[in-house]
C-alpha positions in Angstrom: 11.4 22.0 -3.1 12.2 19.1 -5.3 13.5 17.0 -2.4 10.2 17.5 -0.6 8.4 16.3 -3.7 10.5 13.1 -3.8 9.9 12.4 -0.1 6.1 12.8 -0.6 6.1 10.5 -3.6 8.2 8.0 -1.7 5.9 8.1 1.4 2.8 7.9 -0.9 4.3 4.8 -2.7 5.0 3.1 0.6 1.6 3.9 1.9 -0.3 2.7 -1.2 1.8 -0.5 -1.5 1.3 -1.4 2.1 -2.5 -0.7 1.7 -2.6 -3.0 -1.4 -0.8 -5.7 0.5 -3.3 -5.4 3.4 -6.3 -5.6 1.0 -4.7 -8.6 -0.8 -4.2 -10.4 2.5 -7.8 -9.7 3.5 -9.1 -10.9 0.1 -7.1 -14.1 0.4 -8.4 -14.7 3.9 -12.0 -14.2 2.7 -11.4 -16.6 -0.2 -10.1 -19.2 2.1 -13.2 -19.0 4.3 -15.5 -19.6 1.3 
């Protein structure tokens, strides 16, 4: 039970961090175009 919770937290962290990186990259591209 605990192991599954750790896996879910790990996957959630990876997903959110990659999402933030994508958003940051998009924002930087938009700022360059201005």
